[in-house]
N, C-alpha and C positions, 0 to 999 in steps of 0.2 A: 504494500500500500504506500503510495506516495501522494503528497499534497503540498502545495505552496502555501506557506503560512507567513503572515506579516509579523515581524518583530516590532513591538511597540518601542516608544522612546526611552523606556526604562529597561529594555533588553528582555522583556517577557514575551513568551509565546503561549498560546492556548491550544492544547492538543484536542483534536476532535473526540467527542464522546464515544463514538464507535470504536476508536482505538483503545480508549481506557477500558472498555468492556473486555478486551482481549488480555488485559494484564491480570496476573494472579496475585498481585500485591499492590497496596496503595503507595508503596515506596519505589522510587526509581533512582538509578545511579546515572549520572551524566558525565560524559567524558569527551574531551576534544582530542581527536586523533587524525593525523594527516589531513587537516582542513575540514574534517567532518565532525558534527556533534552527534554522539551516540548516546541514546537513551535506552536503558535496559531496566526492566522490572527486577527488583531484588526482594528477597524474603528477609524480614527483620524479626528475629525471635522475640526481642523485647525492645521497647522504645528506648530503654536506657543504653542499648547498643549504639544509639546515635549520639549520646552525650560525648562531647569533646570532638565531634566531627567538624565543627565550625570554630574558627578562631576569629575573635573580635577584640580589638584593642579598646578596652573600656576604662574610663577615668572614674566612673561611679563606684561607690562602695557596694560590693556585691551582696551585702546583707540587706541593702535597701532596694528591694525589688522594684518599687515604683520609680526610683531614680535610674535604675538599669533599663527599665522599659522606656522611659522618656529618652534616654541617651540612644538606645537602639532605634527608636522611631525617628529621631533626628538624623541618625546616620543613613537611614533608608531614604530620606527625602533629599539627600545630596546627589 
């Protein structure tokens, strides 16, 4: 299945619903390889397996979740 999909100004794409139905998992792994973006469904045993998979430089005190949330929201708007 191939389809031309527009990338929005934030770099986001929306996958067609009929493609999502073919996935066995709500989680995907995304990789750039040889000029191609490869998206593959992956099984995640436990959501805690994903902890630490994203690195973000935060200035906020991590014990103050509201401050962390505000800082992350500000970073996504840049």
